[in-house]
Each structure stands twice: as structure tokens, then as C-alpha cells.
C-alpha positions as a Markdown table, in Angstrom:
| # | Residue | x | y | z |
|---|---|---|---|---|
| 1 | Unk | 38.4 | 43.4 | -58.5 |
| 2 | Unk | 40.0 | 46.4 | -60.1 |
| 3 | Unk | 38.1 | 49.4 | -61.5 |
| 4 | Unk | 38.6 | 48.2 | -65.1 |
| 5 | Unk | 37.0 | 44.8 | -64.3 |
| 6 | Unk | 34.1 | 46.5 | -62.5 |
| 7 | Unk | 33.5 | 48.7 | -65.5 |
| 8 | Unk | 33.6 | 45.7 | -67.9 |
| 9 | Unk | 31.0 | 43.8 | -65.8 |
| 10 | Unk | 28.7 | 46.9 | -65.6 |
| 11 | Unk | 28.9 | 47.3 | -69.4 |
| 12 | Unk | 28.0 | 43.6 | -69.9 |
| 13 | Unk | 25.0 | 44.0 | -67.6 |
| 14 | Unk | 23.9 | 47.0 | -69.6 |
| 15 | Unk | 24.0 | 45.0 | -72.8 |
| 16 | Unk | 21.9 | 42.2 | -71.3 |
| 17 | Unk | 19.3 | 44.6 | -69.9 |
| 18 | Unk | 19.2 | 46.5 | -73.2 |
| 19 | Unk | 17.9 | 43.4 | -74.9 |
| 20 | Unk | 15.0 | 42.8 | -72.5 |
| 21 | Unk | 11.5 | 43.6 | -73.6 |
| 22 | Unk | 9.9 | 43.9 | -70.2 |
| 23 | Unk | 11.1 | 46.0 | -67.3 |
| 24 | Unk | 12.0 | 44.5 | -63.9 |
| 25 | Unk | 8.9 | 45.1 | -61.8 |
| 26 | Unk | 10.9 | 45.2 | -58.6 |
| 27 | Unk | 12.3 | 48.6 | -59.6 |
| 28 | Unk | 10.5 | 51.8 | -58.5 |
| 29 | Unk | 9.3 | 53.2 | -61.8 |
| 30 | Unk | 7.9 | 50.0 | -63.4 |
| 31 | Unk | 6.4 | 48.9 | -60.0 |
| 32 | Unk | 4.5 | 52.2 | -59.6 |
| 33 | Unk | 3.5 | 52.2 | -63.3 |
| 34 | Unk | 2.0 | 48.7 | -63.0 |
| 35 | Unk | 0.5 | 48.8 | -59.6 |
| 36 | Unk | 0.0 | 52.5 | -58.8 |
| 37 | Unk | -2.1 | 53.6 | -61.8 |
| 38 | Unk | -5.4 | 55.5 | -61.1 |
| 39 | Unk | -6.7 | 54.4 | -64.5 |
| 40 | Unk | -5.8 | 50.7 | -64.2 |
| 41 | Unk | -6.4 | 49.8 | -60.5 |
| 42 | Unk | -7.1 | 46.1 | -61.0 |
| 43 | Unk | -3.5 | 45.0 | -60.4 |
| 44 | Unk | -3.3 | 46.9 | -57.2 |
| 45 | Unk | -6.6 | 45.7 | -55.9 |
| 46 | Unk | -5.8 | 42.1 | -56.7 |
| 47 | Unk | -2.4 | 42.4 | -55.0 |
| 48 | Unk | -3.9 | 43.9 | -51.8 |
| 49 | Unk | -6.5 | 41.1 | -51.6 |
| 50 | Unk | -4.1 | 38.2 | -52.1 |
| 51 | Unk | -1.3 | 39.5 | -49.9 |
| 52 | Unk | -3.5 | 40.8 | -47.1 |
| 53 | Unk | -6.2 | 38.1 | -47.2 |
| 54 | Unk | -5.3 | 37.0 | -43.6 |
| 55 | Unk | -5.8 | 40.5 | -42.2 |
| 56 | Unk | -8.7 | 42.0 | -44.3 |
| 57 | Unk | -12.2 | 41.7 | -42.7 |
| 58 | Unk | -13.6 | 42.3 | -46.2 |
| 59 | Unk | -12.0 | 42.1 | -49.6 |
| 60 | Unk | -10.9 | 45.4 | -51.2 |
| 61 | Unk | -13.5 | 46.3 | -53.9 |
| 62 | Unk | -12.1 | 49.6 | -55.0 |
| 63 | Unk | -9.3 | 52.0 | -54.1 |
| 64 | Unk | -8.5 | 55.7 | -54.4 |
| 65 | Unk | -4.9 | 56.4 | -55.2 |
| 66 | Unk | -3.6 | 59.1 | -52.9 |
| 67 | Unk | -0.7 | 61.4 | -53.2 |
| 68 | Unk | 2.3 | 59.3 | -52.1 |
| 69 | Unk | 3.9 | 62.4 | -50.4 |
| 70 | Unk | 3.0 | 63.1 | -46.8 |
| 71 | Unk | 4.3 | 66.2 | -45.1 |
| 72 | Unk | 5.9 | 65.6 | -41.7 |
| 73 | Unk | 3.6 | 66.6 | -38.9 |
| 74 | Unk | 5.3 | 64.6 | -36.1 |
| 75 | Unk | 7.7 | 66.0 | -33.5 |
| 76 | Unk | 10.5 | 65.0 | -35.8 |
| 77 | Unk | 8.9 | 66.7 | -38.8 |
| 78 | Unk | 10.0 | 64.0 | -41.1 |
| 79 | Unk | 8.3 | 63.8 | -44.5 |
| 80 | Unk | 7.5 | 60.5 | -46.2 |
| 81 | Unk | 7.7 | 59.7 | -49.9 |
| 82 | Unk | 5.9 | 56.4 | -50.4 |
| 83 | Unk | 5.7 | 54.2 | -53.5 |
| 84 | Unk | 1.9 | 53.8 | -53.4 |
| 85 | Unk | -0.6 | 55.1 | -50.9 |
| 86 | Unk | -4.3 | 54.4 | -51.3 |
| 87 | Unk | -7.6 | 54.2 | -49.5 |
| 88 | Unk | -10.5 | 51.7 | -50.0 |
| 89 | Unk | -14.2 | 52.4 | -49.9 |
| 90 | Unk | -14.3 | 51.5 | -46.1 |
| 91 | Unk | -11.7 | 54.1 | -45.3 |
| 92 | Unk | -8.9 | 51.7 | -44.6 |
| 93 | Unk | -5.5 | 53.1 | -45.7 |
| 94 | Unk | -2.8 | 51.2 | -47.5 |
| 95 | Unk | 1.0 | 51.7 | -48.0 |
| 96 | Unk | 2.5 | 49.5 | -50.7 |
| 97 | Unk | 6.3 | 49.6 | -50.9 |
| 98 | Unk | 8.9 | 47.8 | -53.1 |
| 99 | Unk | 12.4 | 47.7 | -51.6 |
| 100 | Unk | 15.2 | 46.4 | -53.7 |
| 101 | Unk | 18.2 | 47.2 | -51.5 |
| 102 | Unk | 18.9 | 45.9 | -48.0 |
| 103 | Unk | 18.3 | 48.3 | -45.2 |
| 104 | Unk | 19.5 | 47.6 | -41.6 |
| 105 | Unk | 16.4 | 49.1 | -40.0 |
| 106 | Unk | 13.8 | 48.2 | -42.6 |
| 107 | Unk | 11.2 | 47.0 | -40.1 |
| 108 | Unk | 11.5 | 50.3 | -38.2 |
| 109 | Unk | 11.2 | 52.2 | -41.5 |
| 110 | Unk | 7.8 | 50.5 | -42.2 |
| 111 | Unk | 6.7 | 51.2 | -38.6 |
| 112 | Unk | 7.6 | 54.9 | -39.1 |
| 113 | Unk | 5.8 | 55.2 | -42.4 |
| 114 | Unk | 2.7 | 53.5 | -40.9 |
| 115 | Unk | 2.8 | 55.9 | -37.9 |
| 116 | Unk | 3.0 | 58.8 | -40.3 |
| 117 | Unk | -0.2 | 57.7 | -42.0 |
| 118 | Unk | -1.9 | 57.4 | -38.6 |
| 119 | Unk | -0.7 | 60.9 | -37.5 |
| 120 | Unk | -2.0 | 62.3 | -40.8 |
| 121 | Unk | -5.6 | 61.1 | -40.0 |
| 122 | Unk | -5.7 | 62.9 | -36.7 |
| 123 | Unk | -8.7 | 65.3 | -36.3 |
| 124 | Unk | -8.2 | 68.6 | -34.6 |
| 125 | Unk | -10.3 | 69.5 | -31.6 |
| 126 | Unk | -11.3 | 67.9 | -28.3 |
| 127 | Unk | -14.0 | 65.6 | -29.8 |
| 128 | Unk | -11.7 | 63.1 | -31.6 |
| 129 | Unk | -11.7 | 59.7 | -30.0 |
| 130 | Unk | -8.6 | 58.3 | -31.8 |
| 131 | Unk | -10.7 | 56.0 | -33.9 |
| 132 | Unk | -8.4 | 56.2 | -37.0 |
| 133 | Unk | -8.9 | 53.9 | -40.0 |
| 134 | Unk | -7.0 | 50.6 | -40.1 |
| 135 | Unk | -3.5 | 51.0 | -41.7 |
| 136 | Unk | -2.0 | 48.2 | -43.8 |
| 137 | Unk | 1.7 | 48.4 | -44.8 |
| 138 | Unk | 2.5 | 45.9 | -47.6 |
| 139 | Unk | 6.2 | 45.7 | -48.1 |
| 140 | Unk | 7.7 | 43.7 | -51.0 |
| 141 | Unk | 11.4 | 43.0 | -50.3 |
| 142 | Unk | 13.7 | 41.9 | -53.1 |
| 143 | Unk | 16.2 | 40.8 | -50.5 |
| 144 | Unk | 16.1 | 38.6 | -47.4 |
| 145 | Unk | 16.6 | 39.5 | -43.8 |
| 146 | Unk | 18.2 | 37.4 | -41.1 |
| 147 | Unk | 15.2 | 38.1 | -39.0 |
| 148 | Unk | 13.4 | 35.1 | -40.6 |
| 149 | Unk | 16.4 | 32.8 | -41.2 |
| 150 | Unk | 14.6 | 29.7 | -39.9 |
| 151 | Unk | 11.5 | 30.2 | -42.0 |
| 152 | Unk | 10.7 | 29.5 | -45.6 |
| 153 | Unk | 7.5 | 31.4 | -45.6 |
| 154 | Unk | 7.1 | 34.0 | -48.3 |
| 155 | Unk | 4.7 | 36.3 | -46.5 |
| 156 | Unk | 5.0 | 37.4 | -42.9 |
| 157 | Unk | 2.4 | 39.4 | -41.0 |
| 158 | Unk | 3.1 | 41.5 | -37.9 |
| 159 | Unk | 0.5 | 43.2 | -35.8 |
| 160 | Unk | -0.1 | 44.3 | -32.2 |
| 161 | Unk | -1.0 | 41.4 | -29.9 |
| 162 | Unk | -1.1 | 40.5 | -26.2 |
| 163 | Unk | 2.0 | 38.6 | -25.3 |
| 164 | Unk | 0.2 | 36.6 | -22.6 |
| 165 | Unk | -2.9 | 35.9 | -24.7 |
| 166 | Unk | -1.6 | 35.9 | -28.3 |
| 167 | Unk | -5.1 | 35.4 | -29.7 |
| 168 | Unk | -6.0 | 38.9 | -28.6 |
| 169 | Unk | -4.9 | 41.1 | -31.4 |
| 170 | Unk | -5.3 | 44.8 | -32.4 |
| 171 | Unk | -5.5 | 45.2 | -36.1 |
| 172 | Unk | -5.3 | 49.0 | -36.3 |
| 173 | Unk | -1.8 | 48.7 | -37.7 |
| 174 | Unk | -0.7 | 45.8 | -39.8 |
| 175 | Unk | 2.8 | 45.2 | -41.2 |
| 176 | Unk | 3.1 | 42.6 | -44.0 |
| 177 | Unk | 6.4 | 41.6 | -45.5 |
| 178 | Unk | 6.7 | 39.7 | -48.7 |
| 179 | Unk | 10.1 | 38.0 | -49.1 |
| 180 | Unk | 10.4 | 37.7 | -52.9 |
| 181 | Unk | 13.7 | 35.7 | -52.9 |
| 182 | Unk | 11.8 | 33.0 | -50.9 |
| 183 | Unk | 9.3 | 32.6 | -53.7 |
| 184 | Unk | 10.9 | 29.8 | -55.8 |
| 185 | Unk | 8.0 | 28.3 | -57.7 |
| 186 | Unk | 8.4 | 27.8 | -61.4 |
| 187 | Unk | 5.6 | 29.0 | -63.7 |
| 188 | Unk | 4.2 | 25.5 | -64.1 |
| 189 | Unk | 3.9 | 25.3 | -60.3 |
| 190 | Unk | 1.9 | 28.5 | -60.0 |
| 191 | Unk | -1.8 | 27.7 | -59.6 |
| 192 | Unk | -3.2 | 30.4 | -57.4 |
| 193 | Unk | -3.6 | 34.1 | -58.3 |
| 194 | Unk | -1.1 | 34.9 | -55.5 |
| 195 | Unk | 1.5 | 32.6 | -57.0 |
| 196 | Unk | 1.1 | 34.1 | -60.4 |
| 197 | Unk | 1.3 | 37.7 | -59.1 |
| 198 | Unk | 4.5 | 36.9 | -57.2 |
| 199 | Unk | 5.9 | 35.1 | -60.1 |
| 200 | Unk | 5.2 | 38.1 | -62.4 |
| 201 | Unk | 7.0 | 40.5 | -59.9 |
| 202 | Unk | 10.1 | 38.3 | -59.8 |
| 203 | Unk | 10.3 | 37.1 | -63.5 |
| 204 | Unk | 8.3 | 39.3 | -65.9 |
| 205 | Unk | 11.6 | 40.9 | -67.2 |
| 206 | Unk | 12.9 | 37.5 | -68.2 |
| 207 | Unk | 10.3 | 36.9 | -70.9 |
| 208 | Unk | 10.1 | 38.1 | -74.5 |
| 209 | Unk | 6.3 | 37.6 | -74.5 |
| 210 | Unk | 3.7 | 37.3 | -71.8 |
| 211 | Unk | 3.5 | 33.6 | -70.9 |
| 212 | Unk | 0.2 | 31.9 | -71.9 |
| 213 | Unk | -0.2 | 30.6 | -68.4 |
| 214 | Unk | -0.6 | 34.2 | -67.2 |
| 215 | Unk | -3.8 | 34.8 | -69.0 |
| 216 | Unk | -6.6 | 37.3 | -68.4 |
| 217 | Unk | -7.0 | 41.0 | -68.3 |
| 218 | Unk | -5.1 | 41.4 | -65.0 |
| 219 | Unk | -1.9 | 40.1 | -66.4 |
| 220 | Unk | -2.4 | 41.8 | -69.7 |
| 221 | Unk | -2.4 | 45.1 | -67.8 |
| 222 | Unk | 0.7 | 44.2 | -65.8 |
| 223 | Unk | 2.8 | 43.2 | -68.8 |
| 224 | Unk | 1.6 | 46.1 | -70.8 |
| 225 | Unk | 2.7 | 48.5 | -68.1 |
| 226 | Unk | 6.1 | 46.7 | -67.9 |
| 227 | Unk | 6.7 | 46.8 | -71.7 |
| 228 | Unk | 9.7 | 49.0 | -72.2 |
| 229 | Unk | 8.7 | 50.0 | -75.6 |
| 230 | Unk | 5.7 | 51.8 | -74.1 |
| 231 | Unk | 7.8 | 53.9 | -71.7 |
| 232 | Unk | 8.0 | 57.7 | -72.1 |
| 233 | Unk | 11.4 | 59.4 | -72.3 |
| 234 | Unk | 11.1 | 60.3 | -68.6 |
| 235 | Unk | 10.2 | 56.8 | -67.7 |
| 236 | Unk | 13.2 | 55.4 | -69.7 |
| 237 | Unk | 15.4 | 57.8 | -67.8 |
| 238 | Unk | 14.1 | 56.8 | -64.4 |
| 239 | Unk | 14.3 | 53.1 | -65.2 |
| 240 | Unk | 17.9 | 53.5 | -66.4 |
| 241 | Unk | 18.8 | 55.3 | -63.2 |
| 242 | Unk | 17.4 | 52.4 | -61.2 |
| 243 | Unk | 19.4 | 49.9 | -63.1 |
| 244 | Unk | 22.6 | 51.8 | -62.6 |
| 245 | Unk | 22.0 | 52.0 | -58.9 |
| 246 | Unk | 21.5 | 48.3 | -58.8 |
| 247 | Unk | 24.6 | 47.6 | -60.8 |
| 248 | Unk | 26.7 | 49.9 | -58.7 |
| 249 | Unk | 25.4 | 48.5 | -55.5 |
| 250 | Unk | 26.1 | 44.9 | -56.6 |
| 251 | Unk | 29.5 | 45.7 | -57.9 |
| 252 | Unk | 30.5 | 47.5 | -54.7 |
| 253 | Unk | 29.3 | 44.6 | -52.5 |
| 254 | Unk | 31.2 | 42.1 | -54.6 |
| 255 | Unk | 34.3 | 44.2 | -54.4 |
| 256 | Unk | 34.1 | 44.5 | -50.7 |
| 257 | Unk | 33.8 | 40.8 | -50.2 |
| 258 | Unk | 36.7 | 40.0 | -52.5 |
| 259 | Unk | 38.9 | 42.7 | -50.9 |
| 260 | Unk | 38.3 | 41.4 | -47.4 |
| 261 | Unk | 39.2 | 37.8 | -48.4 |
| 262 | Unk | 42.3 | 39.0 | -50.3 |
| 263 | Unk | 43.6 | 41.0 | -47.4 |
| 264 | Unk | 43.2 | 38.0 | -45.1 |
| 265 | Unk | 45.1 | 35.7 | -47.4 |
| 266 | Unk | 47.8 | 38.3 | -48.2 |
| 267 | Unk | 48.7 | 38.6 | -44.5 |
| 268 | Unk | 49.0 | 34.8 | -44.2 |
| 269 | Unk | 46.7 | 34.7 | -41.2 |
| 270 | Unk | 43.3 | 33.1 | -40.6 |
| 271 | Unk | 40.6 | 34.9 | -42.4 |
| 272 | Unk | 38.8 | 35.6 | -39.1 |
| 273 | Unk | 41.8 | 37.6 | -37.9 |
| 274 | Unk | 42.2 | 39.8 | -40.9 |
| 275 | Unk | 41.1 | 43.4 | -40.2 |
| 276 | Unk | 39.9 | 43.8 | -43.8 |
| 277 | Unk | 37.6 | 40.8 | -43.3 |
| 278 | Unk | 36.3 | 42.1 | -40.0 |
| 279 | Unk | 35.6 | 45.5 | -41.7 |
| 280 | Unk | 33.8 | 43.7 | -44.6 |
| 281 | Unk | 31.8 | 41.6 | -42.1 |
| 282 | Unk | 30.7 | 44.7 | -40.3 |
| 283 | Unk | 29.7 | 46.4 | -43.6 |
| 284 | Unk | 27.7 | 43.3 | -44.7 |
| 285 | Unk | 26.0 | 43.1 | -41.2 |
| 286 | Unk | 25.1 | 46.8 | -41.4 |
| 287 | Unk | 23.5 | 46.1 | -44.9 |
| 288 | Unk | 21.3 | 43.6 | -43.3 |
| 289 | Unk | 22.8 | 40.5 | -44.9 |
| 290 | Unk | 22.1 | 37.2 | -43.2 |
| 291 | Unk | 24.7 | 35.9 | -40.8 |
| 292 | Unk | 24.8 | 32.6 | -42.8 |
| 293 | Unk | 25.9 | 34.5 | -45.9 |
| 294 | Unk | 28.4 | 36.7 | -44.0 |
| 295 | Unk | 29.9 | 33.5 | -42.5 |
| 296 | Unk | 30.3 | 31.9 | -45.9 |
| 297 | Unk | 32.0 | 34.9 | -47.4 |
| 298 | Unk | 34.3 | 35.8 | -44.5 |
| 299 | Unk | 34.9 | 32.5 | -42.7 |
| 300 | Unk | 33.8 | 34.0 | -39.4 |
| 301 | Unk | 31.4 | 32.0 | -37.2 |
| 302 | Unk | 27.9 | 33.4 | -36.6 |
| 303 | Unk | 28.8 | 33.9 | -33.0 |
| 304 | Unk | 31.8 | 36.1 | -34.0 |
| 305 | Unk | 29.6 | 38.0 | -36.4 |
| 306 | Unk | 27.0 | 38.6 | -33.6 |
| 307 | Unk | 29.7 | 40.2 | -31.5 |
| 308 | Unk | 30.9 | 42.6 | -34.2 |
């Protein structure tokens, strides 16, 4: 794909987005606006309860929205800028993150952020007994990872457990991953609150009006927050920047795939032997794309991809 073709595709995407009434809730600004508001906490509370229901001893009744910025106090002195950070009335702490682009070490990233929260609760002095509040890291991923290739589950929960006796668990740190691309229900198939919330996250930007099936004050608040006409000038700018990043990323990945295949064919050799394809496969693997997808694009076997 040449630069002119890429530019034309980007311009067409911009026209399509410009006609949309609601923002894509998987983007940072709309997500924080809908689920990180101190004045309208119902969407956040509902989301915590339905996505963490297997881990919460008690439902979340209320939350306090905390400053998402945490100054680094670890040996690495790494700061953290989170999407949403909050605390419930029992002292439990929550991180809620929306990630739209693939990251090779996304699991480690969520572990690091959770550890930062734990470190920030430490009390100075000799009397502290390390009884820190439970930490819940809720991660929405608008991409899939090859880590769960054999599973169709939408929500995966990771916590500390004894490998010899798996029923012995330590719930001080809980990592929950919501694979949005795996949620494939149509609106008519959504019966539970969880289904309707996940459907809204994936598809709100595709509607001209809030669907009648998504009734009640909760969804009124979510769609009101996502309504582009209500955005301030700053919010418009932030959302536009997010869209541009998405378009640029998508166009770059498509170009890399096409370039790799073209190089292989031009040399008249098997695709798996083309240096350009190997380079593309390595780039796609580094981006965290599934081995199955890399295999389809490059013609390499999954065993060959594993060895790269």
C-alpha cells in the first residue's frame, strides 16, 4: 500500500467517524467520561460488580474516585497514570483500565500497576503488619492475546493460588481481563446486565439513538456521556487524537502485512523464506498478535513463529 492509498483510507475513516453521534467507549476520553465520573458513579459501580462478581466478597455499594496519577515510590521510581482508580467503602482499591492497542507484556503491565497500588498503601514505621486492602485490576482489552487462544471465555480472572492445592487462594491481588473481541452477542441476545454493559462498550458508537433494549438510568448516563455533541472543545480534541492514533496504527499494521507478502512473492520463493515476511512476523509477534493470525498472514507455521 503506497502513502497515497493510506492517506485516502484514513480520510474515508475520518468521514465515517464524523457522522457518528456517539463516541467509541473503548477510547480513553469517552471511557473515562462515562465510567470515571465522580458525579455519576453508577456506571462504574455496576461495571465493578458485574465484572468482579466472582472475586468480590461483598457487592460494591459506593466508590470514591481517586487521582489516577501515582508517583513512583518503588526502587525503579516508575510513575503510573491509570485510567480510573477508586476505593470502595470497605477500603478495597480498584484499577480500571481500557486498552485499545496490543502490548506484548500487557499482563506484566497490569501486575506492575497493581503492585504500585500496593506499595502506595504502605505505612511508615515498625508497627505495620502488611495488611493492605485488596487490590482489583479490571482490564478491558479491545484486542485478543494468544495467551487464551483455546478459550472462548470473555472474562478471565487471575489471582495467587497454591499450585499443589488450587482451592487455596490468596485474594489480596486480583487481575481480571475482559476480552471484548470475544463478546459476540447481538443486542437481542443480551439479557443480563453484564451482557448489556459489554455490548454498550463494544457497540454504542454504532447507533444513532440509544437502543430501547438498553433502558434505565444506568444506560441513559452511559449514552449521555458518549454523546459527541456534549463534548467540550478539549474533549473533542482528545477524542480526535485517539481516533488518529487508531487509524495510524491500523494502517501501519496493514501496510506491514502487505509489504511482507509482496516481498516474498517478488523474490519467487516460498513466503516462509522471505526475509520481509520473517521481519513482518516478528513485528506482529512483538505486537502480541495471535500465532493463528500471524500464520494466516505470513504463511509460516505456528512452530516457525514460535522459534522467531
